[in-house]
C-alpha angles and dihedrals in degrees: 000000000000103000127045123218089242091057090048090051090055086062089059097255106142107168128055117191134163114236092229096051115115129232097026111168121238110251105182091175092066134077117224127219111196119198113180144140114264097245127143090248094051094046088053093051089050092050090054088048096053093047088060106020119197099192133051102244132011126210108192125202124182120201093220142015114310123204121246091238090058091048089049090051089051091048089051091051093050095084094145089052095232096143110101100171140010116190141161113237109181110225104120097143140061113262103211098168132351089271102028129068133173138196094206091234123150124195100012095174137054102216102315096334131085121260098236095228091050092047090054093047092047090050091051093047093047096048091046088054092051091049093048089050090044092233128149100185140194104244124225126176140181107273094208094056121080092192090053092051093048093052091048092053091048093051091047090052093056092047090053094045094047097037093143091060091049094049096115128155111283118245127209089247111036116229113257126222106203116193116197130177110236091209089070087081109050097168107060096059089055095057122094111243126234106188120093104251092038094048092050090049093044099045106025104019127238118226114181090334090307123121122201108220096165092113094054111114114256094001117169119237097249092053098050088104125021135180123231110195127157088205093064106020115068094189092052093046091052096044108031093101099039122105124258096257093055090048092059091052093047092048088056090051089050092052092049092049088049091052092051091052096042109118109248113252093228092048110146120219097202100153143031090254090054089052095046092050090048094051091046094049098040098077090052091047091048090051093048090048089055092048092050093048094048097048096040087052094048096044091044088053092048089050092050093050092046090056096038092052098039088235099160091063094038090053093048090056090045090056090047090053092047102044110021134064106216105123098181093050093045094049089048096049094047091051091049093052092046086061092050110100091206093063109092125231089251095050091046090051091048093052091052090048093050090049090050092051092051104036108022091114094043111123093234099031112158097207096127090053093049092050089051090051089054091052092048088051089056095243109174120262093243088068096043103050108132118195130190115249 
């Protein structure tokens, strides 16, 4: 997420292996750098590795705080004294952008309460983030949310227990950790998005900056999976928060710039200077070619899905439901879209949910009829579950 394989290769790291992969060959001429989460499973894998080391020296880095008992177990397993270094390098989270991180968790709560394993993982990720940013914050949480309170208590317990690690220089204004419950705003997650990064995530799915395009009609082999990273893609960094209309215009400008820089097919390499200039410029051209191909493909697929799913009209009604207060018009528009075969099950269910959130208490609300229409459309049960408040 933050370091490409090419960048790692420049640091003279030539082999990448998983600690749990079977049948790894011994390579005693190599040094090993191990970077892993301090889980019980990983510590056990490392113990087995140290008992039968495959490399000459091991530099071990844990992405979070490791217990003294685990360090002791590793020391006991290191009978051949191959471990040169053990350190904590706090990076126990996924850095999506400079100001956004994720823990790649789905379904953190069971009902309105934390899943214990997910609470533990979230606490670990959040405390690792604080340590990597060198922050010992004041903690504030949403009073109406029990999950927010539980997370705040767990983070505070870790800070208290590991007070030496959190002993950073005091600032005039102490940093603030504000914990909010996302469920307090039920409307925003139901709206279709119209900025580049958000649209890609919503319509195609982003997993660790990777996008699976294998289902795109007529996709070429080398574009079945692409990487969108602001760290290594200038066009993406400049456009990720722009709206869809601006993206189309900027893609056109990118294409025109690419055409201007494209080497002429009949270019003659008559001198050493011509050859030198071509070789120097070719990697930049190749990189730009890849950038153009990637973004043209992604934006083209977004355009296809917008048209296929009638998202412009769907989004217009979503905004009306979220921001305006005209019940008669809203009900009529939702019914009309429910009868449109281009509108997907998910979008149909979202429209009914938005209607319910806004007009559930309206004296003449048509929610029962809309739910019936969803059922008649064959919308899956997972979208139609209605629970009593």
